[in-house]
Each structure stands twice: as C-alpha cells, then as structure tokens.
Backbone as JSON, one array per atom type, in Angstrom:
{
  "sequence": "XXXXXXXXXXXXXXXXXXXXXXXXXXXXXXXXXXXXXXXXXXXXXXXXXXXXXXXXXXXXXXXXXXXXXXXXXXXXXXXXXXXXXXXXXXXXXXXXXXXXXXXXXXXXXXXXXXXXXXXXXXXXXXXXXXXXXX",
  "N": [[-13.78, 15.33, -14.78], [-13.21, 17.92, -14.27], [-12.31, 18.23, -11.71], [-9.95, 18.79, -8.97], [-8.86, 16.36, -8.23], [-8.83, 14.89, -10.59], [-6.77, 16.06, -12.06], [-4.57, 15.47, -10.37], [-4.61, 12.67, -10.54], [-4.01, 12.27, -13.26], [-1.4, 13.31, -13.36], [-0.11, 11.52, -11.59], [-0.36, 9.16, -13.05], [1.52, 9.32, -15.01], [1.98, 11.86, -16.0], [0.08, 12.63, -17.8], [-2.34, 14.54, -19.64], [-5.43, 15.74, -18.34], [-7.34, 15.67, -20.29], [-6.6, 13.44, -21.73], [-7.95, 11.35, -20.62], [-10.43, 11.51, -21.64], [-12.99, 9.77, -23.13], [-12.13, 7.39, -22.1], [-12.51, 4.23, -20.33], [-15.03, 4.5, -17.95], [-16.09, 3.62, -15.52], [-14.97, 3.66, -12.89], [-14.47, 6.34, -12.61], [-17.06, 7.28, -12.49], [-17.95, 6.14, -10.02], [-16.18, 7.44, -8.28], [-16.96, 10.09, -8.75], [-19.61, 10.07, -7.78], [-19.12, 9.66, -5.04], [-17.74, 12.06, -4.48], [-19.71, 13.97, -5.05], [-21.56, 13.43, -3.07], [-20.11, 13.91, -0.82], [-18.84, 11.9, 0.63], [-16.94, 10.4, 3.18], [-13.72, 8.89, 3.27], [-13.96, 7.57, 0.78], [-12.31, 7.55, -1.33], [-10.86, 8.05, -4.61], [-10.46, 7.73, -8.08], [-9.35, 7.12, -11.46], [-8.61, 4.68, -12.22], [-9.38, 1.39, -11.62], [-7.91, -0.62, -10.22], [-5.98, 0.84, -8.8], [-7.7, 2.31, -7.14], [-8.87, 0.26, -5.59], [-6.57, -0.66, -4.29], [-6.08, 1.58, -2.71], [-8.25, 1.46, -0.89], [-7.53, -0.96, 0.4], [-5.04, -0.26, 1.55], [-5.94, 1.63, 3.39], [-7.2, 0.0, 5.19], [-9.8, -0.64, 4.69], [-10.92, -2.66, 3.15], [-12.56, -5.59, 2.05], [-14.52, -8.66, 2.03], [-17.26, -8.87, 2.17], [-20.5, -8.27, 1.09], [-22.05, -5.2, 1.34], [-24.63, -2.79, 1.59], [-23.95, 0.21, -0.13], [-21.24, -0.22, -0.29], [-18.25, -0.11, -2.26], [-17.95, -2.04, -5.02], [-15.71, -4.28, -6.49], [-14.94, -5.85, -9.48], [-13.68, -8.86, -10.97], [-13.66, -10.23, -13.9], [-12.59, -12.63, -14.92], [-11.4, -14.14, -12.81], [-12.69, -13.69, -10.39], [-12.89, -13.7, -6.84], [-10.43, -14.92, -6.57], [-8.55, -13.67, -8.12], [-7.43, -11.48, -6.94], [-6.48, -8.06, -6.17], [-5.05, -7.04, -8.37], [-6.24, -8.05, -10.67], [-8.59, -6.73, -11.21], [-11.36, -5.58, -13.11], [-13.63, -3.95, -13.31], [-16.0, -1.75, -11.67], [-18.46, -0.83, -9.22], [-21.33, 0.22, -7.27], [-22.68, -1.22, -4.37], [-26.03, -2.01, -4.0], [-27.7, -3.86, -2.72], [-27.31, -6.99, -0.96], [-28.54, -9.82, -2.29], [-28.97, -12.23, -1.1], [-28.91, -14.66, -2.38], [-26.58, -15.44, -3.57], [-26.12, -13.43, -5.29], [-25.68, -9.91, -6.03], [-27.21, -6.69, -6.06], [-26.42, -3.93, -7.98], [-25.29, -0.57, -8.76], [-23.89, 0.78, -11.57], [-21.48, 2.56, -13.48], [-20.61, 3.07, -16.92], [-21.61, 0.71, -18.01], [-22.75, -0.86, -20.68], [-22.25, 1.59, -21.79], [-23.56, 3.38, -20.12], [-25.23, 4.45, -17.07], [-26.28, 1.95, -15.02], [-28.54, -0.19, -13.25], [-27.79, -3.32, -11.97], [-27.84, -6.93, -11.64], [-25.57, -9.03, -10.26], [-23.43, -11.89, -10.1], [-21.93, -12.96, -7.09], [-19.67, -14.43, -7.39], [-18.05, -13.17, -9.19], [-16.83, -11.13, -7.93], [-14.04, -9.38, -6.81], [-13.5, -8.06, -4.48], [-14.49, -5.75, -1.85], [-14.69, -2.26, -1.2], [-14.98, -0.2, 1.61], [-16.51, 2.67, 2.2], [-16.6, 5.42, 4.57], [-19.46, 5.98, 5.71], [-20.51, 6.84, 8.05], [-19.08, 8.91, 9.04], [-18.47, 12.23, 10.3]],
  "CA": [[-12.64, 15.88, -15.49], [-12.97, 19.29, -13.82], [-11.94, 18.25, -10.3], [-8.52, 18.74, -8.68], [-8.44, 14.95, -8.19], [-8.57, 14.44, -11.96], [-5.42, 16.53, -12.41], [-3.6, 14.69, -9.6], [-4.58, 11.31, -11.11], [-3.3, 12.34, -14.54], [0.02, 13.48, -13.04], [0.37, 10.26, -11.01], [-0.36, 8.12, -14.06], [2.56, 9.53, -16.02], [2.02, 13.22, -16.51], [-0.9, 12.82, -18.86], [-3.31, 15.62, -19.52], [-6.76, 15.26, -17.96], [-8.04, 15.41, -21.55], [-6.25, 12.1, -22.2], [-8.93, 10.41, -20.08], [-11.68, 11.67, -22.38], [-13.27, 8.56, -23.91], [-11.63, 6.2, -21.4], [-13.47, 3.47, -19.53], [-15.36, 5.49, -16.93], [-16.81, 3.05, -14.38], [-14.43, 4.14, -11.62], [-14.67, 7.79, -12.56], [-18.44, 7.44, -12.02], [-18.0, 5.86, -8.57], [-15.47, 8.54, -7.62], [-17.79, 11.28, -8.87], [-20.73, 9.92, -6.84], [-18.58, 9.92, -3.71], [-17.43, 13.48, -4.35], [-20.98, 14.71, -5.03], [-22.22, 13.2, -1.79], [-19.22, 14.27, 0.28], [-18.58, 10.69, 1.42], [-15.6, 10.3, 3.76], [-13.0, 7.65, 2.99], [-14.47, 6.95, -0.44], [-11.24, 7.49, -2.32], [-11.2, 8.5, -5.95], [-9.46, 7.36, -9.07], [-9.84, 6.72, -12.77], [-8.12, 3.32, -12.42], [-10.01, 0.53, -10.62], [-6.9, -1.32, -9.4], [-5.42, 1.83, -7.87], [-8.73, 2.64, -6.16], [-8.95, -0.88, -4.67], [-5.34, -0.63, -3.45], [-6.28, 2.64, -1.73], [-9.1, 0.9, 0.17], [-6.74, -1.94, 1.15], [-4.05, 0.49, 2.35], [-6.66, 2.31, 4.48], [-7.84, -0.99, 6.05], [-11.24, -0.56, 4.4], [-11.1, -3.65, 2.1], [-13.06, -6.86, 2.58], [-15.19, -9.61, 1.13], [-18.67, -8.96, 2.51], [-21.34, -7.3, 0.38], [-22.83, -4.33, 2.21], [-25.15, -1.65, 0.84], [-23.08, 1.38, -0.13], [-19.85, -0.59, -0.53], [-17.75, -0.07, -3.62], [-17.69, -3.44, -5.39], [-14.71, -4.42, -7.54], [-15.15, -7.11, -10.2], [-12.66, -9.49, -11.8], [-14.49, -11.08, -14.74], [-11.97, -13.93, -15.17], [-10.97, -14.9, -11.63], [-13.47, -13.4, -9.18], [-12.11, -13.42, -5.63], [-9.09, -15.53, -6.64], [-7.65, -12.85, -8.92], [-6.83, -10.41, -6.15], [-6.71, -6.68, -6.6], [-4.43, -6.73, -9.66], [-7.06, -8.53, -11.78], [-9.87, -6.02, -11.25], [-11.77, -5.08, -14.43], [-14.83, -3.1, -13.31], [-16.38, -1.31, -10.34], [-19.8, -0.25, -9.07], [-21.76, 0.42, -5.89], [-23.64, -2.23, -3.93], [-27.35, -1.58, -3.53], [-28.06, -4.83, -1.68], [-26.98, -8.4, -1.08], [-29.82, -10.45, -2.54], [-29.09, -13.44, -0.29], [-28.96, -15.85, -3.22], [-25.33, -15.51, -4.32], [-26.02, -12.27, -6.19], [-25.82, -8.57, -5.46], [-27.75, -5.66, -6.93], [-25.44, -2.85, -8.04], [-25.4, 0.54, -9.71], [-22.58, 0.85, -12.21], [-21.26, 3.42, -14.63], [-19.93, 2.44, -18.05], [-22.2, -0.58, -18.35], [-23.44, -0.52, -21.94], [-21.99, 3.02, -21.94], [-24.61, 4.09, -19.38], [-25.36, 4.09, -15.66], [-27.32, 0.92, -14.97], [-28.74, -1.07, -12.1], [-27.52, -4.68, -12.45], [-27.74, -8.03, -10.68], [-24.33, -9.72, -10.6], [-23.02, -13.0, -9.25], [-20.84, -12.66, -6.17], [-18.48, -15.16, -7.82], [-17.27, -12.26, -10.02], [-16.35, -10.03, -7.07], [-12.68, -9.47, -6.26], [-13.56, -7.55, -3.11], [-15.3, -4.56, -1.59], [-14.16, -1.14, -0.46], [-16.0, 0.3, 2.51], [-16.43, 4.1, 2.57], [-17.06, 5.74, 5.92], [-20.7, 6.72, 5.62], [-20.89, 7.32, 9.38], [-18.2, 10.01, 9.44], [-19.1, 13.56, 10.42]],
  "C": [[-12.3, 17.28, -14.98], [-12.52, 19.36, -12.37], [-10.43, 18.28, -10.11], [-8.01, 17.29, -8.65], [-8.12, 14.43, -9.59], [-7.16, 14.85, -12.38], [-4.36, 15.73, -11.66], [-3.49, 13.27, -10.14], [-3.79, 11.3, -12.41], [-1.8, 12.48, -14.3], [0.61, 12.19, -12.49], [0.54, 9.19, -12.08], [0.62, 8.39, -15.2], [2.59, 10.89, -16.65], [1.09, 13.48, -17.67], [-1.7, 14.09, -18.61], [-4.64, 15.0, -19.08], [-7.56, 14.93, -19.22], [-7.74, 14.03, -22.12], [-7.22, 11.04, -21.69], [-10.28, 10.5, -20.8], [-11.88, 10.46, -23.29], [-12.78, 7.28, -23.26], [-12.77, 5.46, -20.72], [-13.76, 4.31, -18.29], [-16.09, 4.93, -15.71], [-16.29, 3.6, -13.05], [-14.52, 5.65, -11.49], [-16.09, 8.09, -12.08], [-18.53, 7.23, -10.51], [-17.33, 6.99, -7.8], [-16.3, 9.82, -7.64], [-18.97, 11.23, -7.89], [-20.25, 10.23, -5.42], [-18.3, 11.39, -3.47], [-18.71, 14.31, -4.26], [-21.67, 14.6, -3.69], [-21.37, 13.58, -0.58], [-18.89, 13.1, 1.19], [-17.13, 10.68, 1.9], [-15.01, 8.92, 3.46], [-13.61, 6.87, 1.84], [-13.33, 6.72, -1.42], [-11.74, 8.0, -3.65], [-10.1, 8.04, -6.88], [-10.13, 7.12, -10.4], [-9.56, 5.23, -12.98], [-8.62, 2.43, -11.28], [-9.0, -0.14, -9.69], [-6.32, -0.36, -8.37], [-6.43, 2.19, -6.78], [-8.86, 1.51, -5.13], [-7.74, -0.93, -3.75], [-5.46, 0.45, -2.38], [-7.14, 2.14, -0.58], [-8.31, -0.09, 1.03], [-5.73, -1.25, 2.07], [-4.7, 1.17, 3.55], [-7.31, 1.32, 5.45], [-9.34, -1.04, 5.86], [-11.6, -1.52, 3.26], [-11.61, -4.94, 2.71], [-13.83, -7.65, 1.55], [-16.66, -9.84, 1.49], [-19.45, -7.86, 1.79], [-22.17, -6.52, 1.38], [-23.39, -3.2, 1.35], [-24.24, -0.43, 0.99], [-21.62, 1.06, -0.35], [-19.51, -0.38, -2.0], [-17.35, -1.5, -3.97], [-16.76, -3.47, -6.6], [-14.82, -5.81, -8.15], [-13.89, -7.55, -10.94], [-13.4, -10.53, -12.63], [-13.9, -12.48, -14.94], [-11.78, -14.77, -13.91], [-11.76, -14.64, -10.36], [-12.57, -13.13, -8.0], [-10.7, -13.98, -5.67], [-8.08, -14.68, -7.39], [-6.95, -11.76, -8.14], [-7.09, -9.05, -6.76], [-6.16, -6.43, -8.01], [-5.26, -7.17, -10.86], [-8.37, -7.79, -11.96], [-10.12, -5.4, -12.62], [-12.84, -3.99, -14.38], [-15.2, -2.79, -11.86], [-17.79, -0.75, -10.36], [-20.08, -0.02, -7.59], [-22.8, -0.63, -5.54], [-24.92, -1.55, -3.47], [-27.81, -2.53, -2.45], [-27.49, -6.2, -2.01], [-28.32, -9.12, -1.19], [-30.02, -11.76, -1.79], [-29.14, -14.73, -1.08], [-27.69, -16.03, -4.05], [-25.17, -14.38, -5.33], [-26.12, -10.98, -5.39], [-26.48, -7.68, -6.51], [-26.79, -4.48, -6.83], [-25.95, -1.7, -8.9], [-24.0, 0.75, -10.24], [-22.58, 1.87, -13.33], [-20.51, 2.63, -15.69], [-20.36, 0.99, -18.26], [-23.11, -0.3, -19.53], [-23.37, 0.99, -22.19], [-23.07, 3.87, -21.27], [-24.45, 3.78, -17.9], [-26.54, 3.13, -15.58], [-27.36, 0.23, -13.62], [-28.6, -2.49, -12.64], [-27.63, -5.67, -11.3], [-26.55, -8.86, -11.15], [-24.08, -10.85, -9.62], [-21.88, -12.56, -8.34], [-19.56, -13.4, -6.55], [-17.57, -14.32, -8.71], [-16.58, -11.16, -9.22], [-14.95, -10.32, -6.55], [-12.65, -9.01, -4.81], [-14.39, -6.27, -3.06], [-14.49, -3.52, -0.85], [-15.28, -0.53, 0.36], [-15.78, 1.77, 2.85], [-16.94, 4.3, 3.98], [-18.29, 6.62, 5.84], [-21.13, 7.3, 6.96], [-20.06, 8.5, 9.85], [-18.97, 11.33, 9.51], [-18.93, 14.32, 9.12]]
}
C-alpha cells in the first residue's frame, strides 16, 4: 500500500484511493510485493489478477508450462479453458510435482501465506518473470 505502484493501480482502476484496497483480496498484492522485494525484472505488479495476467501476455511472457518461480494464475471454475478473464487467484510455483499437481506459495489462502499443492487442471496459465535479467 505504500509503493508508487499502489497509487498508479488505484488511479488506473477508477481514481480510487489506495486506502480503498485495504481489506481487499490480497493474493496478487502479495505476489507483486514479493517481486518488488526481490527486485525481479519483468515480474509486473497489480492488485487485480486478471490485469496482471494480461500484462504477462502483452509482454510475451505468458504460457502453460509450470516452472519454478513462475507466477501461477488459477481459474477455479474453468481451469485452462477459462482464459485470462476467468482468473480468480494467483501464487508462485515452487515446483511441478510431475503427477498433475504443482506446489505453490500463495497469499490470501485462509487469510495467510501458505504453501499448497494444487491440481494443474485449475491453472489458467503462467506468467514468467525474468529471473536471469541483470
């Protein structure tokens, strides 16, 4: 809430105050915060999961392969068939378990940061930050 990106997001989303996001679903704010804390290049940032996924797609950094460090976007109802507009939740991939599941770290899961194992059938897609950038 204290970053310049928070103010820009609030203005983009209709001129809201940053304080209007207080108490909002925070899964994507967590992912964005982690990226900012680590100085990750091409991580993007947003409070809104759909907008963040669209940013990855626009940058050519969107795909359907689970990779450690990828930003994973979930669509609880339609999985990969729902496209970007159906995204409900976001986290970070820890690993592809090789059995149709992935291990993730997610914010706003039970109102906490949690490590989870999720079915890949729930994944709308993945955003790939540039961890190799200078």
